[in-house]
N, CA, C and O of each residue as an XYZ file, in Angstrom:
520
protein
N      24.808    -34.546    -21.920
C      25.039    -35.935    -21.609
C      26.155    -36.478    -22.499
O      26.150    -36.240    -23.706
N      27.072    -37.173    -21.941
C      28.177    -37.785    -22.680
C      27.857    -39.247    -22.911
O      27.479    -39.954    -21.978
N      28.001    -39.703    -24.127
C      27.788    -41.085    -24.465
C      29.112    -41.658    -24.893
O      29.766    -41.128    -25.792
N      29.516    -42.750    -24.248
C      30.802    -43.367    -24.515
C      30.527    -44.469    -25.516
O      29.820    -45.427    -25.203
N      31.078    -44.347    -26.723
C      30.797    -45.283    -27.827
C      31.261    -46.699    -27.458
O      30.638    -47.679    -27.865
N      32.338    -46.805    -26.697
C      32.756    -48.178    -26.388
C      31.768    -48.885    -25.459
O      31.658    -50.111    -25.495
N      31.053    -48.128    -24.633
C      30.039    -48.744    -23.760
C      28.841    -49.163    -24.667
O      28.265    -50.232    -24.462
N      28.484    -48.357    -25.628
C      27.403    -48.686    -26.540
C      27.744    -49.997    -27.244
O      26.928    -50.914    -27.331
N      28.946    -50.049    -27.728
C      29.404    -51.246    -28.474
C      29.505    -52.446    -27.547
O      29.037    -53.526    -27.907
N      30.104    -52.297    -26.352
C      30.187    -53.366    -25.413
C      28.801    -53.894    -24.976
O      28.540    -55.097    -24.984
N      27.948    -52.965    -24.603
C      26.576    -53.319    -24.160
C      25.869    -54.093    -25.267
O      25.395    -55.205    -25.032
N      25.790    -53.539    -26.442
C      24.998    -54.168    -27.486
C      25.641    -55.492    -27.979
O      24.929    -56.464    -28.236
N      26.954    -55.524    -28.106
C      27.567    -56.767    -28.508
C      27.318    -57.916    -27.550
O      26.901    -59.006    -27.942
N      27.591    -57.633    -26.260
C      27.384    -58.714    -25.271
C      25.914    -59.141    -25.141
O      25.599    -60.326    -25.025
N      25.032    -58.143    -25.164
C      23.596    -58.489    -25.058
C      23.137    -59.235    -26.334
O      22.407    -60.219    -26.215
N      23.516    -58.825    -27.486
C      23.203    -59.532    -28.754
C      23.746    -60.983    -28.714
O      23.056    -61.928    -29.095
N      24.994    -61.127    -28.246
C      25.551    -62.454    -28.122
C      24.727    -63.335    -27.154
O      24.481    -64.512    -27.417
N      24.316    -62.731    -26.044
C      23.536    -63.453    -25.058
C      22.163    -63.823    -25.622
O      21.680    -64.926    -25.365
N      21.526    -62.937    -26.380
C      20.229    -63.248    -26.962
C      20.388    -64.385    -28.017
O      19.533    -65.268    -28.091
N      21.414    -64.366    -28.783
C      21.693    -65.441    -29.772
C      21.938    -66.751    -29.072
O      21.397    -67.785    -29.464
N      22.760    -66.711    -28.025
C      23.069    -67.930    -27.247
C      21.788    -68.519    -26.658
O      21.561    -69.726    -26.735
N      20.963    -67.670    -26.077
C      19.701    -68.167    -25.468
C      18.749    -68.681    -26.530
O      18.051    -69.664    -26.282
N      18.686    -68.066    -27.699
C      17.888    -68.549    -28.822
C      18.355    -69.951    -29.217
O      17.546    -70.858    -29.415
N      19.678    -70.109    -29.326
C      20.282    -71.369    -29.713
C      19.968    -72.453    -28.680
O      19.641    -73.589    -29.022
N      20.077    -72.070    -27.418
C      19.839    -73.017    -26.323
C      18.371    -73.460    -26.233
O      18.057    -74.643    -26.105
N      17.480    -72.442    -26.307
C      16.052    -72.776    -26.236
C      15.569    -73.662    -27.359
O      14.758    -74.563    -27.141
N      16.060    -73.413    -28.561
C      15.612    -74.183    -29.752
C      16.471    -75.400    -30.025
O      16.157    -76.215    -30.892
N      17.567    -75.519    -29.272
C      18.542    -76.633    -29.479
C      19.063    -76.652    -30.944
O      19.091    -77.687    -31.610
N      19.470    -75.452    -31.397
C      20.010    -75.331    -32.766
C      21.498    -74.909    -32.543
O      21.805    -74.051    -31.715
N      22.353    -75.525    -33.284
C      23.767    -75.176    -33.246
C      24.069    -74.158    -34.348
O      23.788    -74.412    -35.520
N      24.637    -73.016    -33.980
C      25.026    -71.994    -34.932
C      26.546    -71.949    -34.981
O      27.209    -72.170    -33.968
N      27.095    -71.666    -36.139
C      28.511    -71.511    -36.366
C      28.978    -70.278    -35.541
O      28.290    -69.258    -35.505
N      30.126    -70.386    -34.899
C      30.598    -69.217    -34.056
C      30.853    -67.967    -34.907
O      30.603    -66.852    -34.451
N      31.340    -68.138    -36.117
C      31.572    -66.981    -36.959
C      30.252    -66.303    -37.307
O      30.165    -65.075    -37.320
N      29.213    -67.113    -37.593
C      27.898    -66.572    -37.896
C      27.302    -65.876    -36.700
O      26.643    -64.848    -36.856
N      27.512    -66.404    -35.506
C      27.028    -65.763    -34.265
C      27.718    -64.407    -34.096
O      27.063    -63.413    -33.783
N      29.008    -64.366    -34.299
C      29.701    -63.072    -34.109
C      29.243    -62.088    -35.209
O      29.016    -60.913    -34.919
N      29.110    -62.543    -36.433
C      28.686    -61.648    -37.518
C      27.291    -61.101    -37.232
O      27.049    -59.909    -37.419
N      26.387    -61.938    -36.789
C      25.014    -61.507    -36.458
C      25.021    -60.500    -35.352
O      24.332    -59.483    -35.434
N      25.805    -60.764    -34.285
C      25.888    -59.795    -33.172
C      26.518    -58.457    -33.601
O      26.142    -57.392    -33.112
N      27.468    -58.540    -34.512
C      28.094    -57.304    -35.019
C      27.122    -56.486    -35.839
O      27.162    -55.256    -35.791
N      26.247    -57.136    -36.592
C      25.233    -56.432    -37.385
C      24.294    -55.694    -36.419
O      23.968    -54.527    -36.639
N      23.868    -56.371    -35.363
C      23.022    -55.714    -34.380
C      23.694    -54.573    -33.691
O      23.071    -53.536    -33.462
N      24.977    -54.734    -33.344
C      25.734    -53.694    -32.700
C      25.930    -52.495    -33.576
O      25.797    -51.358    -33.124
N      26.248    -52.739    -34.840
C      26.471    -51.640    -35.815
C      25.162    -50.832    -35.937
O      25.200    -49.602    -35.958
N      24.033    -51.503    -36.017
C      22.782    -50.801    -36.120
C      22.514    -49.992    -34.884
O      22.013    -48.872    -34.985
N      22.847    -50.545    -33.651
C      22.640    -49.812    -32.398
C      23.533    -48.582    -32.343
O      23.159    -47.586    -31.723
N      24.665    -48.622    -32.953
C      25.613    -47.466    -32.943
C      25.056    -46.323    -33.821
O      25.127    -45.156    -33.436
N      24.499    -46.667    -35.012
C      24.064    -45.613    -35.894
C      22.602    -45.215    -35.643
O      22.184    -44.146    -36.089
N      21.820    -46.037    -34.949
C      20.419    -45.714    -34.723
C      20.157    -44.390    -34.109
O      19.207    -43.732    -34.535
N      20.925    -43.918    -33.122
C      20.625    -42.584    -32.541
C      20.743    -41.430    -33.570
O      20.242    -40.329    -33.344
N      21.398    -41.708    -34.669
C      21.579    -40.659    -35.700
C      20.489    -40.688    -36.769
O      20.438    -39.819    -37.640
N      19.611    -41.700    -36.693
C      18.590    -41.878    -37.656
C      17.263    -41.252    -37.119
O      16.770    -41.602    -36.047
N      16.727    -40.318    -37.920
C      15.494    -39.697    -37.508
C      14.370    -40.097    -38.452
O      14.222    -39.549    -39.544
N      13.603    -41.041    -38.013
C      12.519    -41.620    -38.872
C      11.227    -41.632    -38.086
O      11.197    -41.521    -36.861
N      10.148    -41.774    -38.864
C       8.819    -42.001    -38.242
C       8.898    -43.247    -37.403
O       9.623    -44.180    -37.752
N       8.168    -43.290    -36.298
C       8.272    -44.441    -35.361
C       7.824    -45.734    -36.023
O       8.333    -46.799    -35.673
N       6.891    -45.682    -36.967
C       6.462    -46.920    -37.628
C       7.543    -47.444    -38.596
O       7.777    -48.647    -38.707
N       8.165    -46.527    -39.264
C       9.315    -46.930    -40.168
C      10.470    -47.460    -39.332
O      11.083    -48.466    -39.689
N      10.773    -46.797    -38.227
C      11.830    -47.220    -37.345
C      11.530    -48.635    -36.787
O      12.428    -49.472    -36.699
N      10.288    -48.882    -36.421
C       9.873    -50.230    -35.948
C      10.126    -51.298    -36.976
O      10.663    -52.359    -36.657
N       9.732    -51.024    -38.250
C       9.955    -52.024    -39.297
C      11.434    -52.135    -39.634
O      11.893    -53.212    -40.016
N      12.164    -51.090    -39.509
C      13.600    -51.152    -39.745
C      14.230    -52.008    -38.670
O      15.107    -52.805    -39.004
N      13.863    -51.911    -37.431
C      14.379    -52.729    -36.357
C      14.011    -54.184    -36.594
O      14.843    -55.063    -36.373
N      12.781    -54.470    -37.039
C      12.404    -55.855    -37.376
C      13.241    -56.393    -38.503
O      13.635    -57.559    -38.475
N      13.523    -55.580    -39.491
C      14.360    -56.009    -40.627
C      15.759    -56.326    -40.186
O      16.340    -57.299    -40.666
N      16.328    -55.546    -39.288
C      17.659    -55.814    -38.739
C      17.625    -57.144    -37.951
O      18.553    -57.948    -38.041
N      16.545    -57.360    -37.183
C      16.427    -58.643    -36.448
C      16.322    -59.788    -37.429
O      16.954    -60.821    -37.212
N      15.556    -59.657    -38.494
C      15.468    -60.701    -39.508
C      16.819    -61.017    -40.121
O      17.200    -62.176    -40.287
N      17.528    -59.954    -40.449
C      18.887    -60.111    -41.021
C      19.794    -60.841    -40.051
O      20.546    -61.735    -40.439
N      19.717    -60.444    -38.757
C      20.555    -61.120    -37.799
C      20.254    -62.638    -37.699
O      21.175    -63.445    -37.572
N      18.972    -63.011    -37.758
C      18.598    -64.400    -37.709
C      18.982    -65.105    -39.011
O      19.443    -66.245    -38.969
N      18.805    -64.465    -40.156
C      19.165    -65.102    -41.419
C      20.663    -65.325    -41.545
O      21.062    -66.264    -42.235
N      21.507    -64.530    -40.929
C      22.961    -64.702    -40.954
C      23.351    -65.897    -40.143
O      24.412    -66.463    -40.405
N      22.563    -66.335    -39.157
C      22.944    -67.418    -38.274
C      23.010    -68.779    -38.950
O      23.919    -69.570    -38.699
N      22.003    -69.047    -39.838
C      21.960    -70.363    -40.462
C      20.933    -70.356    -41.555
O      20.022    -69.527    -41.544
N      21.058    -71.276    -42.516
C      20.032    -71.409    -43.564
C      18.877    -72.196    -42.933
O      19.059    -73.308    -42.435
N      17.698    -71.595    -42.967
C      16.523    -72.164    -42.378
C      15.456    -72.442    -43.450
O      15.398    -71.791    -44.493
N      14.608    -73.454    -43.135
C      13.328    -73.542    -43.907
C      12.501    -72.420    -43.383
O      12.811    -71.856    -42.334
N      11.432    -72.072    -44.099
C      10.573    -70.968    -43.705
C       9.996    -71.187    -42.282
O      10.011    -70.266    -41.465
N       9.523    -72.326    -42.007
C       8.941    -72.625    -40.680
C       9.941    -72.472    -39.528
O       9.624    -71.893    -38.488
N      11.155    -73.002    -39.732
C      12.193    -72.922    -38.740
C      12.674    -71.460    -38.563
O      13.018    -71.039    -37.458
N      12.688    -70.708    -39.670
C      13.068    -69.309    -39.628
C      12.052    -68.523    -38.760
O      12.462    -67.731    -37.912
N      10.750    -68.732    -38.961
C       9.689    -68.069    -38.213
C       9.837    -68.379    -36.755
O       9.791    -67.469    -35.927
N      10.012    -69.632    -36.408
C      10.142    -70.056    -34.949
C      11.362    -69.367    -34.358
O      11.291    -68.814    -33.261
N      12.501    -69.397    -35.089
C      13.775    -68.805    -34.618
C      13.602    -67.310    -34.459
O      14.022    -66.730    -33.457
N      12.988    -66.695    -35.438
C      12.836    -65.218    -35.372
C      11.903    -64.787    -34.214
O      12.174    -63.805    -33.522
N      10.808    -65.535    -34.022
C       9.882    -65.165    -32.931
C      10.590    -65.375    -31.616
O      10.443    -64.552    -30.712
N      11.359    -66.453    -31.466
C      12.146    -66.665    -30.236
C      13.142    -65.533    -30.020
O      13.244    -64.973    -28.929
N      13.860    -65.214    -31.064
C      14.872    -64.117    -31.006
C      14.245    -62.834    -30.583
O      14.760    -62.171    -29.682
N      13.121    -62.438    -31.212
C      12.414    -61.197    -30.883
C      11.857    -61.241    -29.456
O      11.899    -60.231    -28.753
N      11.346    -62.369    -29.026
C      10.813    -62.463    -27.653
C      11.936    -62.278    -26.659
O      11.772    -61.550    -25.680
N      13.078    -62.918    -26.882
C      14.217    -62.727    -25.956
C      14.757    -61.340    -26.016
O      15.265    -60.836    -25.014
N      14.667    -60.678    -27.186
C      15.084    -59.297    -27.287
C      14.201    -58.382    -26.430
O      14.705    -57.490    -25.748
N      12.901    -58.603    -26.468
C      11.993    -57.852    -25.656
C      12.263    -58.116    -24.148
O      12.247    -57.181    -23.347
N      12.500    -59.337    -23.786
C      12.813    -59.689    -22.392
C      14.069    -59.028    -21.929
O      14.106    -58.521    -20.808
N      15.131    -59.003    -22.752
C      16.360    -58.356    -22.399
C      16.194    -56.817    -22.251
O      16.769    -56.189    -21.362
N      15.371    -56.244    -23.175
C      15.101    -54.849    -23.066
C      14.374    -54.506    -21.770
O      14.646    -53.485    -21.138
N      13.432    -55.391    -21.383
C      12.730    -55.216    -20.140
C      13.636    -55.319    -18.959
O      13.511    -54.558    -18.000
N      14.594    -56.300    -19.019
C      15.533    -56.453    -17.914
C      16.464    -55.236    -17.834
O      16.812    -54.810    -16.733
N      16.872    -54.671    -18.967
C      17.710    -53.492    -18.955
C      16.931    -52.313    -18.374
O      17.469    -51.537    -17.584
N      15.678    -52.184    -18.762
C      14.817    -51.156    -18.255
C      14.658    -51.253    -16.719
O      14.782    -50.270    -15.988
N      14.382    -52.476    -16.283
C      14.231    -52.729    -14.847
C      15.545    -52.466    -14.087
O      15.521    -51.926    -12.981
N      16.653    -52.836    -14.659
C      17.933    -52.654    -14.008
C      18.241    -51.175    -13.888
O      18.832    -50.752    -12.895
N      17.860    -50.386    -14.863
C      18.089    -48.956    -14.764
C      17.229    -48.332    -13.687
O      17.689    -47.448    -12.963
N      15.972    -48.781    -13.566
C      15.114    -48.352    -12.474
C      15.774    -48.716    -11.115
O      15.919    -47.887    -10.216
N      16.157    -49.995    -11.028
C      16.739    -50.458     -9.762
C      17.959    -49.672     -9.324
O      18.129    -49.378     -8.141
N      18.809    -49.332    -10.286
C      20.072    -48.609     -9.998
C      19.881    -47.125    -10.048
O      20.849    -46.377     -9.912
N      18.665    -46.669    -10.240
C      18.366    -45.195    -10.342
C      19.214    -44.523    -11.383
O      19.722    -43.429    -11.141
N      19.391    -45.140    -12.546
C      20.118    -44.583    -13.644
C      19.158    -43.707    -14.458
O      18.140    -44.205    -14.940
N      19.464    -42.412    -14.621
C      18.557    -41.628    -15.462
C      18.619    -42.024    -16.927
O      19.692    -42.290    -17.469
N      17.461    -42.060    -17.555
C      17.395    -42.435    -18.969
C      16.229    -41.740    -19.650
O      15.328    -41.230    -18.983
N      16.246    -41.720    -20.992
C      15.135    -41.198    -21.750
C      14.765    -42.260    -22.801
O      15.603    -43.080    -23.176
N      13.539    -42.243    -23.261
C      13.083    -43.118    -24.241
C      12.533    -42.250    -25.410
O      11.591    -41.482    -25.216
N      13.107    -42.373    -26.579
C      12.635    -41.646    -27.733
C      12.887    -42.503    -28.948
O      13.740    -42.201    -29.782
N      12.104    -43.614    -29.035
C      12.392    -44.561    -30.063
C      13.503    -45.532    -29.734
O      13.537    -46.662    -30.221
N      14.430    -45.056    -28.878
C      15.513    -45.887    -28.347
C      15.676    -45.515    -26.915
O      15.297    -44.423    -26.493
N      16.265    -46.459    -26.133
C      16.539    -46.152    -24.734
C      17.953    -45.525    -24.624
O      18.937    -46.115    -25.069
N      18.026    -44.357    -24.044
C      19.302    -43.667    -23.925
C      19.570    -43.400    -22.462
O      18.722    -42.857    -21.754
N      20.723    -43.774    -22.022
C      21.121    -43.499    -20.618
C      22.565    -42.935    -20.681
O      23.188    -42.848    -21.739
N      23.044    -42.565    -19.499
C      24.336    -41.871    -19.423
C      25.552    -42.704    -19.699
O      26.630    -42.153    -19.924
N      25.424    -44.000    -19.692
C      26.542    -44.904    -19.961
C      27.720    -44.682    -19.001
O      28.882    -44.805    -19.391
N      27.397    -44.349    -17.724
C      28.485    -44.202    -16.753
C      29.091    -45.563    -16.505
O      30.290    -45.672    -16.245
N      28.248    -46.643    -16.583
C      28.732    -48.006    -16.379
C      28.003    -48.868    -17.310
O      26.775    -48.784    -17.352
N      28.662    -49.724    -18.095
C      27.945    -50.560    -19.060
C      26.984    -51.573    -18.404
O      27.381    -52.314    -17.504
N      25.727    -51.599    -18.858
C      24.762    -52.492    -18.345
C      25.155    -53.988    -18.596
O      24.798    -54.885    -17.832
N      25.871    -54.187    -19.652
C      26.230    -55.579    -20.025
C      27.065    -56.265    -18.952
O      27.058    -57.491    -18.847
N      27.781    -55.482    -18.160
C      28.595    -56.099    -17.064
C      27.704    -56.674    -16.002
O      28.100    -57.616    -15.315
N      26.507    -56.141    -15.840
C      25.570    -56.723    -14.829
C      25.058    -58.065    -15.309
O      24.772    -58.959    -14.512
N      24.941    -58.202    -16.677
C      24.433    -59.488    -17.158
C      25.525    -60.523    -17.178
O      25.282    -61.669    -17.555
């Protein structure tokens, strides 16, 4: 299977930006554009290196949560309560986007595997459908 790194970057960057935008819209919080881009780049960088990381599934889960927390913390200085609400919204939207990607791959009959991460052939970037 050939994986095109530019599709991995494009998919993750656009989907991370969409998740951050939706989080901002739902909570009516304004984030600085530079911070939005930096947060999305952090998520994208992690998505690029994640296939090369071989960890216990529990450790990987907590690592993903830590990256999500970092992405939210980069967006703005929050009080603890606002951080928790923003993080829960961000994670919920992340799960929904993952489910939509999963469903889109089923709908388009795109072969994929799930082994801690979702891997597909990247013949066409999913982000273009969104």
